Structure formats: C-alpha cells, structure tokens
MARMARFI-29658 format. One record per residue (C-alpha): x, y, z; residue in one letter; residue number from 1. Coordinates in pm, 1 decimal. Example, Ala and Ser with C-alpha at 12.3 -4.5 7.8 and 13.67 -1.06 7.14 Angstrom:
% MARMARFI-29658
- X:Y:Z:rest:nr
- 1230.0:-450.0:780.0:A:1
- 1367.0:-106.0:714.0:S:2
This chain:
% MARMARFI-29658
- X:Y:Z:rest:nr
- -1200.6:1977.9:1426.7:X:1
- -1137.2:1656.2:1235.6:X:2
- -1381.2:1562.4:965.3:X:3
- -1397.7:1193.9:885.3:X:4
- -1439.4:1129.7:516.7:X:5
- -1577.2:835.8:330.9:X:6
- -1547.1:766.3:-39.3:X:7
- -1755.7:543.8:-260.8:X:8
- -1820.8:478.7:-636.7:X:9
- -2133.2:342.5:-818.7:X:10
- -2094.2:-31.0:-883.0:X:11
- -2230.4:-347.4:-1038.1:X:12
- -2140.8:-682.8:-875.1:X:13
- -1769.2:-656.2:-805.6:X:14
- -1536.8:-360.9:-757.8:X:15
- -1484.6:-144.0:-1064.2:X:16
- -1147.0:-19.7:-946.2:X:17
- -1016.1:-261.2:-683.1:X:18
- -683.8:-79.7:-654.0:X:19
- -689.4:294.9:-591.1:X:20
- -359.7:428.2:-726.9:X:21
- -351.1:727.5:-490.5:X:22
- -344.4:527.4:-167.0:X:23
- -7.0:586.6:-0.8:X:24
- 231.4:876.0:53.2:X:25
- 367.1:1110.8:-213.2:X:26
- 602.4:1401.3:-258.0:X:27
- 453.6:1682.3:-465.3:X:28
- 592.0:1994.5:-631.8:X:29
- 660.1:2296.4:-407.3:X:30
- 782.4:2082.6:-116.1:X:31
- 447.4:1942.4:-7.5:X:32
- 380.7:1583.8:90.1:X:33
- 40.9:1420.5:44.4:X:34
- -95.1:1111.7:219.0:X:35
- -403.6:926.6:90.3:X:36
- -569.2:678.0:327.2:X:37
- -786.6:378.7:236.2:X:38
- -1085.6:532.0:420.5:X:39
- -1097.0:823.3:175.4:X:40
- -927.6:1078.9:399.7:X:41
- -607.0:1260.8:317.0:X:42
- -358.9:1508.8:453.3:X:43
- -77.3:1743.0:353.5:X:44
- 253.0:1803.3:530.6:X:45
- 568.7:2005.0:472.3:X:46
- 772.0:1706.1:589.8:X:47
- 766.8:1342.7:474.9:X:48
- 757.3:1242.6:842.5:X:49
- 429.6:1432.8:896.1:X:50
- 228.9:1507.0:1093.7:X:51
- -22.6:1486.2:809.6:X:52
- -317.4:1709.1:885.1:X:53
- -636.2:1528.5:786.3:X:54
- -768.0:1815.1:579.8:X:55
- -926.7:1673.2:266.6:X:56
- -1150.0:1399.9:130.5:X:57
- -1072.8:1244.7:-205.1:X:58
- -1213.7:1029.1:-478.6:X:59
- -1071.1:919.1:-809.8:X:60
- -1269.4:824.2:-1118.0:X:61
- -1106.3:591.4:-1370.5:X:62
- -1411.9:506.0:-1580.0:X:63
- -1446.0:579.4:-1948.1:X:64
- -1821.5:638.2:-1933.6:X:65
- -2076.4:487.2:-2169.9:X:66
- -2250.0:806.0:-2279.7:X:67
- -2154.5:972.3:-2607.8:X:68
- -1961.0:1298.4:-2563.0:X:69
- -1894.3:1236.2:-2191.4:X:70
- -1545.1:1088.5:-2225.9:X:71
- -1377.4:1234.2:-1916.7:X:72
- -1146.0:977.9:-1752.9:X:73
- -879.9:962.2:-1480.5:X:74
- -1016.6:1234.4:-1255.9:X:75
- -903.5:1321.2:-902.4:X:76
- -1129.7:1527.3:-676.4:X:77
- -1007.7:1679.6:-348.3:X:78
- -1268.5:1826.3:-111.4:X:79
- -1182.5:2031.5:197.6:X:80
- -1382.0:2235.2:450.0:X:81
- -1612.1:2159.4:740.8:X:82
- -1870.6:1967.9:539.9:X:83
- -2162.8:2122.0:725.9:X:84
- -2321.5:2261.8:407.5:X:85
- -2239.9:2283.9:34.8:X:86
- -2115.8:2638.4:95.3:X:87
- -1862.2:2512.7:351.4:X:88
- -1653.7:2295.0:119.6:X:89
- -1387.3:2367.7:-139.9:X:90
- -1341.9:2134.1:-436.2:X:91
- -1035.1:2090.7:-653.9:X:92
- -1082.7:1882.7:-968.8:X:93
- -787.3:1742.5:-1161.6:X:94
- -738.3:1519.1:-1463.1:X:95
- -439.0:1291.2:-1425.6:X:96
- -206.3:1058.3:-1610.3:X:97
- 20.7:791.1:-1468.6:X:98
- 368.2:772.7:-1620.2:X:99
- 563.1:451.6:-1679.5:X:100
- 781.2:525.9:-1375.0:X:101
- 473.9:547.0:-1149.1:X:102
- 470.1:926.4:-1127.6:X:103
- 120.7:1077.6:-1145.6:X:104
- 69.7:1414.9:-1313.2:X:105
- -253.9:1595.3:-1221.7:X:106
- -374.7:1917.7:-1382.5:X:107
- -673.8:2140.7:-1310.6:X:108
- -882.8:2337.6:-1560.6:X:109
- -657.2:2643.8:-1525.5:X:110
- -347.1:2443.9:-1612.6:X:111
- -207.3:2425.8:-1258.1:X:112
- -19.6:2099.8:-1219.2:X:113
- 65.6:1868.0:-931.9:X:114
- 333.2:1602.5:-986.2:X:115
- 300.5:1308.5:-743.7:X:116
- 606.8:1091.6:-678.8:X:117
- 541.0:793.3:-453.1:X:118
- 759.1:765.9:-142.9:X:119
- 562.1:508.6:59.1:X:120
- 275.8:260.5:26.8:X:121
- 115.6:88.8:-268.4:X:122
- -218.4:107.2:-450.1:X:123
- -489.3:-56.6:-241.6:X:124
- -868.2:-91.1:-238.8:X:125
- -1068.0:166.2:-49.1:X:126
- -1232.5:26.3:263.0:X:127
- -1516.8:246.2:386.9:X:128
- -1736.3:107.3:664.7:X:129
- -1903.5:376.7:877.9:X:130
- -2132.5:550.6:630.4:X:131
- -2508.3:625.0:637.6:X:132
- -2557.8:560.6:263.6:X:133
- -2404.5:214.6:240.6:X:134
- -2627.4:-54.9:97.2:X:135
- -2922.5:-59.4:-144.5:X:136
- -3178.2:220.5:-163.3:X:137
- -3482.0:335.8:-355.4:X:138
- -3491.8:713.5:-395.6:X:139
- -3770.3:948.1:-502.0:X:140
- -3657.6:1272.9:-657.6:X:141
- -3817.7:1591.9:-785.2:X:142
- -3584.1:1633.4:-1082.4:X:143
- -3737.2:1832.5:-1363.1:X:144
- -3977.4:1658.2:-1602.1:X:145
- -3932.5:1311.0:-1453.9:X:146
- -4237.1:1249.7:-1238.3:X:147
- -4415.8:925.9:-1154.4:X:148
- -4210.3:615.3:-1238.9:X:149
- -3937.0:833.3:-1391.0:X:150
- -3893.8:1003.3:-1055.4:X:151
- -3764.6:680.6:-898.2:X:152
- -3401.6:568.1:-873.5:X:153
- -3215.3:273.8:-724.9:X:154
- -2873.5:316.2:-562.8:X:155
- -2617.8:69.2:-435.9:X:156
- -2338.8:232.1:-232.0:X:157
- -2050.9:-0.5:-150.0:X:158
- -1757.1:4.6:90.1:X:159
- -1493.9:-5.8:-185.7:X:160
- -1585.1:335.2:-326.5:X:161
- -1824.8:224.0:-597.3:X:162
- -2195.8:284.3:-645.7:X:163
- -2449.1:166.9:-900.5:X:164
- -2735.3:396.3:-1004.5:X:165
- -3049.8:304.4:-1195.7:X:166
- -3292.1:571.3:-1316.5:X:167
- -3603.8:355.1:-1346.8:X:168
- -3720.6:285.4:-1703.1:X:169
- -3417.6:474.9:-1835.4:X:170
- -3041.2:438.3:-1782.3:X:171
- -2819.1:249.4:-1539.5:X:172
- -2460.9:360.8:-1482.4:X:173
- -2162.6:385.4:-1248.3:X:174
- -2028.2:682.7:-1052.2:X:175
- -1778.7:775.6:-782.2:X:176
- -1879.7:947.6:-461.4:X:177
- -1744.1:1077.7:-134.8:X:178
- -1904.7:1202.4:183.3:X:179
- -1741.3:1478.6:387.5:X:180
- -1929.3:1564.4:703.7:X:181
- -2291.6:1600.2:592.4:X:182
- -2206.8:1655.4:224.8:X:183
- -2244.0:1399.8:-56.5:X:184
- -2042.4:1457.5:-373.5:X:185
- -2102.4:1243.0:-683.7:X:186
- -1874.0:1233.5:-986.3:X:187
- -1867.1:1009.6:-1293.5:X:188
- -2093.2:884.2:-1570.0:X:189
- -2393.1:1118.5:-1612.2:X:190
- -2217.6:1364.1:-1381.9:X:191
- -1984.3:1481.0:-1658.0:X:192
- -2262.7:1658.2:-1841.8:X:193
- -2151.4:2021.4:-1895.4:X:194
- -2449.9:2137.5:-1689.1:X:195
- -2354.2:1933.8:-1380.3:X:196
- -2004.6:1784.3:-1387.7:X:197
- -2007.2:1748.8:-1008.4:X:198
- -2319.3:1685.9:-801.9:X:199
- -2322.3:1819.2:-442.4:X:200
- -2592.5:1767.6:-181.2:X:201
- -2652.4:1799.1:191.0:X:202
- -2742.8:1480.7:382.2:X:203
- -3003.7:1457.3:659.6:X:204
- -3045.6:1117.5:825.6:X:205
- -3416.2:1072.2:907.0:X:206
- -3380.7:727.1:1059.9:X:207
- -3197.3:398.0:1022.1:X:208
- -3368.8:332.8:688.6:X:209
- -3444.0:686.6:570.6:X:210
- -3210.0:956.3:437.0:X:211
- -3290.3:1292.0:274.5:X:212
- -3051.2:1467.3:33.8:X:213
- -3094.5:1821.8:-97.1:X:214
- -2867.9:1923.1:-383.5:X:215
- -2714.2:2268.1:-392.1:X:216
- -2944.0:2352.2:-685.8:X:217
- -3259.0:2256.8:-493.0:X:218
- -3329.4:1906.4:-625.4:X:219
- -3426.4:1665.8:-346.4:X:220
- -3393.9:1291.9:-292.3:X:221
- -3589.1:1078.2:-42.6:X:222
- -3392.3:758.1:18.2:X:223
- -3556.3:445.2:162.0:X:224
- -3340.0:143.0:251.2:X:225
- -3415.6:-177.4:58.8:X:226
- -3303.3:-535.4:113.4:X:227
- -3293.6:-558.1:-268.3:X:228
- -3355.9:-259.3:-491.6:X:229
- -3487.2:-284.2:-850.6:X:230
- -3224.1:-294.3:-1126.7:X:231
- -3230.5:-271.2:-1503.8:X:232
- -3252.2:-611.4:-1673.8:X:233
C-alpha cells in the first residue's frame, strides 16, 4: 500500500528555506540509491534506474533556532511505516553537512553515516497541496500548566514545508513538519528540547474546518480553521 506523504515547516511571510537541498536523486553508501520528491515522499532502490519504492516521508530542518541551548541545525528526518498510528512508524534522525563538492554527509546519534552523492536533479522548493492542515488555525491544547489564554495556539501550515506557531501571550517560532498517513511529526525550534526533540501525533479530521490531534504522550489539540489567526506583534 502506498502512503502519500506531505511535508511542511512553520513559517512567517515567505519561505524560510525555498530550496530543499535533498530534492533529486542520490547514490548512497552500500549501493543504495535515494530519491527525494518535491511532495515530501521518497524512495530507495538498488539501481539508479529504479524503480524507487515510495517508502518514506522526509523533512529537513535548516534553522538555527532562537532559543538558548537549542542550537541543533541541519537535520534530516526520514519516517517510514503505514502511518495509521504513532506505533506504526519508524523514524530515523540525522544531522548533516554539505561539502563544497555538493556531497551531503548525514549521521545519526549512534554514529551511523550516510554519504549522499547527487546523480540527478537539483535543489527545489517543496510543493505540498493536498493536506488537511494547510492554512491558518487556532488550536486549544491541554498541555500541562498552560490553561486559559495560555492554552491557545495559532498555526500557519504552508505548502512549501514551513509552519509558523504562536503560543498566545508567550513565544512565536518556526518548525518543520511532515504528515505520513494520519501521523503529524513536528521538528524544529521548541521541538529540540531534550524532553521532546520530535513531536508525534495522530490526526483525526472532524470536518472541513476542524481537526483533532492527539500526541503519543497524551496531549491533545483541537484545531479550528481561521481566515486569519492571531499572531504575536
């Protein structure tokens, strides 16, 4: 069964990262070939001619973050699995560097390394259209000690893989996200805290203007579509 994947990042007025460096086709160590598509899907093949099995979703985070002690940059996240529940996905998180010759070296927390050498395509913007979270939203959440006004957020999910988040009366920041099946994964500023470096939740569409998200840890979000959400001034 094919799972269509859509990637997005939190955003201000224009794209944070207009060109995604992973878009295209690459040879990788151990004789594997990776293909990254502009819609956030990807596949692996043993041959450069394919066929590339569409077996992962991806996002890349290039932000520096604005929060002290959360400096993680240049991060690649690959997500595979059915996407029916948080338990049905597998995530692989890599930090990466781009060499002067265009080669990209990605390494996970255990020191395992992937070396990407481009064989086709060029960096290009992501272009995600069919997604239930696109647009501006107000969300109520039950997160910890933040009740009342502090339990309200604004979100702006965009087609280029960016999303802006505003925790009302507190902070406003940018993140990256992807959706695989019914699963939302958020990564970036305020998601690099040691307690929750990656945020995973299950999506239930309640209606055209209503979406419910339950995180793997139990926190819930009630999204309501807005023509214009509130933003920090």
